[in-house]
C-alpha positions as CSV (number, residue, x, y, z in Angstrom):
1,M,44.6,45.1,87.6
2,L,42.4,42.1,87.1
3,S,44.1,40.3,89.9
4,A,42.9,43.0,92.3
5,I,39.2,42.3,91.5
6,P,37.7,39.0,92.7
7,K,35.7,37.1,90.1
8,S,32.2,35.7,90.6
9,P,30.9,33.8,92.5
10,W,31.7,36.2,95.4
11,T,32.1,34.4,98.7
12,R,33.4,37.3,100.7
13,P,32.4,40.9,101.3
14,L,34.4,43.8,99.7
15,N,38.0,43.6,100.9
16,W,38.6,47.0,102.6
17,N,42.1,45.8,103.5
18,L,43.0,45.8,99.8
19,H,46.3,47.5,99.0
20,V,47.4,48.2,95.4
21,D,50.3,50.0,93.9
22,F,50.0,52.8,91.4
23,K,49.6,50.2,88.6
24,F,46.8,48.7,90.5
25,E,48.6,45.5,91.4
26,P,47.8,44.0,94.8
27,R,50.4,44.3,97.6
28,I,49.5,42.4,100.7
29,P,50.8,43.7,104.0
30,F,52.0,40.6,106.0
31,P,49.5,41.0,108.9
32,F,46.6,40.6,106.3
33,Y,48.3,37.7,104.6
34,I,48.4,35.7,107.8
35,Q,44.9,36.8,109.0
36,P,42.8,33.6,109.4
37,E,39.2,33.3,108.4
38,P,36.8,33.7,111.3
39,I,35.9,30.0,111.7
40,R,35.0,28.5,115.0
41,L,36.0,24.9,115.6
42,P,35.2,22.6,118.6
43,G,37.8,22.6,121.3
44,P,38.9,18.9,121.0
45,T,39.5,19.1,117.2
46,F,43.2,19.9,117.3
47,T,43.9,17.4,120.1
48,Q,42.3,14.7,117.9
49,F,44.4,15.9,115.0
50,C,47.6,15.4,117.0
51,R,46.6,11.7,117.6
52,L,46.8,11.0,113.9
53,P,49.8,9.2,112.5
54,T,52.6,11.6,111.5
55,E,52.2,10.8,107.8
56,L,48.6,11.8,107.9
57,Q,49.3,15.0,109.8
58,Q,51.9,16.0,107.2
59,R,49.4,15.2,104.4
60,V,46.7,17.4,106.0
61,L,49.2,20.2,106.6
62,Y,50.2,20.1,102.9
63,F,46.6,21.4,102.0
64,C,46.6,24.2,104.6
65,D,46.7,27.8,103.5
66,G,49.3,30.4,104.6
67,P,47.3,31.8,107.6
68,T,46.5,28.3,108.9
69,L,50.2,27.2,108.6
70,F,51.3,30.4,110.4
71,Q,49.0,29.6,113.3
72,L,50.2,26.0,113.5
73,M,53.8,27.3,113.7
74,R,52.8,28.8,117.0
75,V,50.3,26.5,118.7
76,S,52.1,23.1,118.8
77,S,55.6,21.8,118.9
78,A,54.3,18.7,117.1
79,T,53.4,20.6,114.0
80,R,55.8,23.5,114.2
81,A,58.6,22.2,112.0
82,E,56.5,20.9,109.2
83,A,54.2,23.9,109.2
84,E,57.1,26.3,109.1
85,N,58.7,24.4,106.2
86,L,55.4,24.6,104.2
87,F,54.7,28.2,105.1
88,W,58.1,29.5,103.9
89,S,58.1,27.4,100.8
90,S,54.6,28.3,99.5
91,P,54.9,28.6,95.7
92,D,52.4,31.4,95.5
93,A,53.9,33.7,98.2
94,W,56.5,36.3,97.0
95,Y,58.0,38.8,99.4
96,Y,58.4,42.2,97.8
97,V,61.4,44.5,98.2
98,D,62.7,47.5,96.3
99,A,65.9,47.1,94.2
100,Y,67.2,50.4,95.5
101,W,67.7,49.0,98.9
102,L,69.8,46.0,97.7
103,F,71.9,48.2,95.3
104,A,72.5,50.5,98.2
105,G,74.1,47.7,100.3
106,G,71.0,46.4,102.1
107,F,71.7,48.5,105.2
108,P,69.0,48.4,108.0
109,G,68.5,52.2,107.9
110,L,67.4,52.1,104.3
111,T,64.4,49.7,104.8
112,H,61.3,49.6,106.9
113,Y,61.3,45.8,107.0
114,T,62.3,43.5,109.8
115,L,65.6,41.9,108.7
116,D,65.2,38.8,110.9
117,F,62.0,38.1,109.0
118,L,63.7,38.4,105.7
119,A,66.3,35.8,106.7
120,H,63.5,33.1,106.4
121,V,62.1,34.1,103.0
122,E,62.6,31.7,100.1
123,Q,60.9,33.5,97.3
124,V,61.7,37.2,96.7
125,E,60.1,39.6,94.3
126,V,62.5,42.5,93.6
127,D,61.1,45.7,92.0
128,V,63.7,46.6,89.4
129,S,61.6,49.3,87.6
130,E,64.5,51.7,87.7
131,I,67.2,49.2,86.9
132,E,68.8,51.3,84.2
133,L,69.4,54.1,86.7
134,F,71.1,51.8,89.1
135,L,73.3,50.0,86.6
136,R,74.3,53.1,84.6
137,P,74.4,55.8,87.2
138,E,76.1,58.6,85.3
139,E,76.4,61.8,87.2
140,P,77.0,65.3,85.9
141,D,80.5,66.7,86.5
142,P,80.2,69.7,88.9
143,H,82.6,71.8,86.8
144,T,81.7,70.9,83.2
145,G,78.1,69.6,83.5
146,Q,79.0,66.6,81.3
147,L,77.9,63.1,82.3
148,V,80.7,61.1,84.0
149,P,80.6,57.3,83.8
150,P,80.3,55.4,87.1
151,S,83.4,54.1,88.8
152,Q,82.0,50.5,88.6
153,S,80.8,48.6,85.5
154,P,77.2,47.4,85.3
155,E,78.5,43.9,85.9
156,E,80.3,44.9,89.1
157,L,77.1,46.7,90.3
158,A,75.0,43.6,89.5
159,H,77.5,41.4,91.4
160,G,77.2,43.6,94.5
161,F,73.5,43.4,94.2
162,W,73.4,39.6,94.3
163,Q,75.9,39.5,97.1
164,T,73.7,41.8,99.2
165,L,70.6,39.8,98.3
166,Q,72.2,36.5,99.5
167,H,73.3,38.2,102.7
168,R,69.8,39.5,103.5
169,F,67.9,36.5,102.1
170,P,70.2,33.6,103.0
171,R,67.4,31.0,102.3
172,A,66.3,32.5,99.0
173,T,65.8,29.9,96.3
174,H,63.7,31.8,93.8
175,V,63.9,35.5,92.8
176,V,61.7,37.4,90.3
177,M,63.1,40.6,88.9
178,S,59.8,42.6,88.5
179,R,59.4,45.7,86.4
180,N,56.4,48.1,86.8
181,A,57.4,50.1,83.7
182,E,54.9,49.3,81.0
183,Q,56.2,47.7,77.9
184,K,54.5,46.8,74.6
185,Y,54.1,43.1,73.8
186,D,56.3,43.1,70.8
187,K,59.2,44.9,72.4
188,P,62.2,42.8,73.5
189,L,63.1,42.5,77.1
190,P,65.6,45.1,78.4
191,Y,69.3,44.1,78.1
192,D,70.0,45.2,81.7
193,L,67.3,42.8,83.0
194,K,68.8,40.0,81.0
195,M,72.3,40.7,82.4
196,M,71.0,40.8,86.0
197,V,69.3,37.4,85.5
198,Q,72.5,35.9,83.9
199,M,74.6,36.9,86.9
200,C,72.4,35.3,89.5
201,P,74.1,32.8,91.8
202,T,73.8,29.1,90.7
203,N,71.8,28.2,93.8
204,I,69.0,30.7,93.0
205,T,66.4,30.3,90.2
206,T,65.8,33.7,88.7
207,S,63.1,34.9,86.4
208,A,61.9,38.3,85.0
209,S,58.4,39.7,85.1
210,L,57.2,42.5,82.8
211,L,54.0,44.6,82.8
212,Q,53.0,44.4,79.2
213,Y,50.2,46.1,77.4
214,D,48.4,46.2,74.1
215,V,48.2,49.6,72.4
216,C,44.5,49.0,71.7
217,R,43.6,48.3,75.3
218,F,44.1,50.0,78.6
219,R,44.5,46.6,80.2
220,R,47.9,45.5,81.4
221,E,49.0,41.9,82.0
222,R,52.1,40.7,83.9
223,S,54.1,38.1,82.1
224,L,56.9,35.9,83.5
225,W,60.1,35.1,81.6
226,R,63.2,33.0,82.0
227,L,66.4,32.4,80.0
228,R,65.8,29.4,77.7
229,G,67.1,26.2,79.2
230,G,68.6,28.0,82.2
231,D,71.2,29.4,79.8
232,T,73.4,32.0,81.5
233,N,75.7,32.9,78.7
234,S,75.5,36.1,76.7
235,T,73.6,34.4,73.8
236,G,70.8,33.0,76.0
237,E,67.3,33.7,74.7
238,W,64.2,34.6,76.7
239,E,61.2,32.3,76.8
240,K,57.8,33.2,78.2
241,I,56.9,30.9,81.1
242,S,53.4,32.5,81.7
243,P,51.6,35.1,79.6
244,V,49.6,36.1,82.7
245,W,51.5,35.7,86.0
246,T,49.6,36.0,89.2
247,R,51.0,35.7,92.7
248,Q,50.6,36.9,96.2
249,S,53.0,39.9,96.4
250,I,53.5,40.3,100.2
251,L,55.0,43.3,102.0
252,P,57.2,42.0,104.9
253,P,56.3,43.2,108.4
254,P,57.8,46.5,109.5
255,K,60.7,46.8,111.9
256,E,60.5,48.6,115.3
257,F,60.2,52.4,114.9
258,R,62.0,53.8,117.9
259,G,63.7,57.0,118.8
260,P,63.5,60.3,116.9
261,V,64.5,58.6,113.6
262,G,61.8,56.0,114.2
263,V,59.1,58.7,114.7
264,Y,60.1,60.3,111.4
265,E,60.3,57.0,109.5
266,H,57.1,55.7,111.0
267,I,55.1,58.6,109.6
268,F,56.6,58.0,106.1
269,Y,55.8,54.3,106.4
270,K,52.2,55.1,107.2
271,Y,51.9,57.5,104.3
272,R,53.0,54.8,101.9
273,R,50.6,52.3,103.3
274,L,47.8,54.9,103.1
275,A,48.6,55.6,99.4
276,L,48.2,51.8,98.7
277,Q,44.7,51.9,100.2
278,E,43.7,55.1,98.3
279,W,44.8,53.6,95.0
280,A,42.6,50.5,95.8
281,L,39.4,52.6,95.6
282,W,39.2,52.2,91.9
283,P,39.3,48.4,91.6
284,L,37.0,48.2,94.7
285,Q,34.5,50.4,93.0
286,I,34.6,48.4,89.8
287,E,33.9,45.2,91.8
288,A,31.2,46.9,93.9
289,L,29.3,48.1,90.9
290,E,29.2,44.7,89.3
291,R,28.2,43.0,92.6
292,H,25.4,45.5,93.0
293,Y,23.7,44.2,89.9
294,F,24.8,40.5,89.8
295,D,25.5,39.4,93.3
296,G,22.5,37.3,94.2
297,R,20.4,38.7,91.4
298,Y,20.4,39.4,87.6
299,E,20.0,43.0,86.6
300,P,21.7,43.9,83.3
301,F,23.0,47.5,83.4
302,S,24.6,50.1,81.2
303,C,28.0,51.8,81.6
304,P,27.8,54.6,84.1
305,D,29.8,56.8,81.8
306,P,27.2,59.0,80.0
307,T,29.3,59.0,76.8
308,C,29.4,55.2,76.5
309,E,26.6,53.0,75.1
310,A,28.0,49.7,76.4
311,R,25.5,47.4,78.2
312,F,26.4,44.4,80.3
313,E,24.3,41.2,80.3
314,H,26.7,38.8,82.1
315,V,29.0,38.8,85.1
316,G,32.6,39.9,84.2
317,E,31.7,42.1,81.2
318,W,31.6,45.3,83.2
319,T,35.0,44.6,84.8
320,L,36.8,44.0,81.5
321,H,35.1,47.0,79.9
322,A,36.0,49.3,82.8
323,I,39.7,48.3,82.6
324,D,39.9,48.3,78.8
325,S,38.1,51.6,78.4
326,A,39.6,53.3,81.4
327,H,36.2,54.8,82.2
328,D,37.0,56.5,85.4
329,L,34.2,56.1,88.0
330,Q,35.2,59.5,89.4
331,R,34.5,61.5,86.2
332,Q,32.0,64.3,86.2
333,G,28.6,63.1,85.0
334,I,28.9,59.5,86.1
335,V,26.0,58.4,88.3
336,L,26.4,55.5,90.6
337,P,23.7,53.6,92.5
338,N,23.0,55.3,95.8
339,K,24.1,52.2,97.8
340,V,27.5,52.1,96.0
341,K,27.9,55.8,96.2
342,A,27.2,55.8,100.0
343,I,29.7,53.1,101.0
344,F,32.5,54.7,99.0
345,H,31.7,58.2,100.3
346,E,32.2,56.7,103.8
347,R,35.4,55.0,102.8
348,R,36.9,58.2,101.4
349,K,36.0,60.0,104.6
350,A,37.8,57.3,106.6
351,L,40.9,57.5,104.5
352,S,40.8,61.3,104.6
353,R,40.7,61.1,108.4
354,K,43.8,58.9,108.3
355,R,45.6,61.3,106.0
356,H,44.6,64.2,108.3
357,D,46.0,62.4,111.3
358,L,49.3,61.8,109.5
359,D,49.5,65.4,108.4
360,E,49.0,66.5,112.0
361,A,51.7,64.0,113.2
362,F,54.1,65.5,110.6
363,Q,53.2,69.0,111.6
364,R,54.1,68.1,115.3
365,L,57.4,66.8,114.0
366,F,58.0,70.0,112.1
367,D,57.0,72.1,115.2
368,D,59.4,70.1,117.4
369,W,62.2,71.0,114.9
370,G,62.1,74.5,116.3
371,E,63.5,77.8,114.9
372,E,66.8,78.1,113.1
373,E,69.8,78.5,115.4
374,S,67.5,77.7,118.4
375,E,68.6,75.4,121.2
376,K,65.5,73.3,120.5
377,R,66.6,72.6,116.9
378,H,70.2,71.9,118.0
379,N,69.0,69.3,120.6
380,T,66.7,67.7,118.1
381,A,69.3,67.5,115.4
382,Q,71.9,66.0,117.8
383,A,69.5,63.3,119.0
384,F,68.6,62.4,115.4
385,L,72.2,62.2,114.3
386,H,73.3,60.3,117.4
387,Q,70.7,57.6,116.7
388,L,71.8,57.4,113.0
389,E,75.4,57.0,114.2
390,H,74.8,54.4,116.9
391,D,71.5,52.6,116.5
392,P,72.1,49.4,114.4
393,L,68.5,49.4,113.4
394,Y,69.0,52.6,111.5
395,A,72.6,52.0,110.2
396,H,73.4,53.4,106.7
397,G,77.0,52.3,106.4
398,K,78.3,55.9,106.3
399,P,78.6,59.0,108.7
400,A,75.3,60.2,110.0
401,R,75.4,63.6,108.2
402,E,75.9,61.8,104.9
403,C,72.9,59.4,105.4
404,S,70.0,59.8,103.0
405,T,67.6,59.7,106.0
406,W,69.3,62.8,107.5
407,I,69.4,64.7,104.2
408,Q,65.8,63.9,103.4
409,F,64.8,64.9,106.9
410,L,66.4,68.3,106.4
411,L,64.5,68.7,103.1
412,D,61.2,67.8,104.8
413,M,61.9,70.2,107.6
414,D,62.6,73.1,105.2
415,P,59.7,75.5,105.5
416,T,60.4,76.9,102.0
417,G,60.3,73.6,100.3
418,Q,57.8,70.9,99.4
419,R,57.4,68.9,102.7
420,S,56.0,65.8,101.0
421,L,57.7,63.4,103.3
422,R,58.2,61.2,100.2
423,A,54.5,60.3,100.7
424,V,54.4,57.9,97.7
425,F,57.8,57.3,96.3
426,Y,61.3,57.2,97.6
427,G,63.0,60.5,97.0
428,G,65.9,61.3,94.7
429,V,68.3,61.4,97.7
430,R,67.8,57.7,98.4
431,L,68.2,56.9,94.7
432,K,71.5,58.8,94.7
433,E,72.6,56.9,97.7
434,A,71.9,53.6,96.0
435,K,74.0,54.6,93.1
436,E,76.9,55.6,95.3
437,A,76.9,52.4,97.4
């Protein structure tokens, strides 16, 4: 949460491009990660830079940030190789993917990301929040209802996971197994997480990241762990590398959304991105309120919650109080300064318009589905299935009618069901597919 709120002194306006997950951790869409600062430089500057000795050029590039390196990869053959090497090896840049995709075999049809892009990534953050469900996927027997053990052991499933990861990320050197499930500070790390780290290939350095919390505070802190001394045997013990781990968690760029399947998946992709922006309203409001009183001035203020008597004399006190107390800025009775209230009213209206546009796009998709037994529905279904069967960009590794995308599409097109389009989380159908891979 704290990593989503810039500290004073504030050098930039409110970041309306902020995306956070439901735990309020920043997720940076790749286009925003590489977006350069709007700085104007004289025309001859880069030409003069290219005249420097190679050693000095490399030294300068070493201090460039990600957006600058990305631009240099594209403007000059003289700097391309070194800029590319530094860009992909940035120690603070971690590219985020869901574990379900890797457990399910890493098929193109199960991700929205560009696979060619992933082939360059060196540092991978894998969300393993549901790791127990993937490693111990017991299913009820259809006749008895009793749970049936999986056909593969957890170790075999973990081995398949690492094989898939190496296939999709051939340049990966570091992997962090990241859990969003909250855990108390004094609770030991999950056994399944330890087993996954122990089974990592020898050419990959693997750590584990936990979202830990104190029962006395609402604040959560993400810690980073590794097996002591790189020990990979069953007796290895965990050691905490960092009690508060911060990083840039980057969402890879999306693939091409084409054909009828692409239309459907693109709507889902946009819903997920919109959810990340809607969740960002809370940390943005916390920042905006403190800046209102302390950015360029000094005006101590009281907590806007009418039931709270806290008062803030210094920069940073309100931010920590808001997080620790969970005082919701949307609660009834809270009064915000008119300026802060106005800008967030406009922001909510803008996000509401985006959601309305997506709802309309989904309704058009539903209308195009047609009536049951109609020729229109038959043609739409055949086009959808044909693409699942033949388009490599949407391959699932199984017959089209057994693909999770087709099954979920049918659920979303059911007028009697909840047509959520999996707006926030992946549906149970995809989780089941990952278990069966």
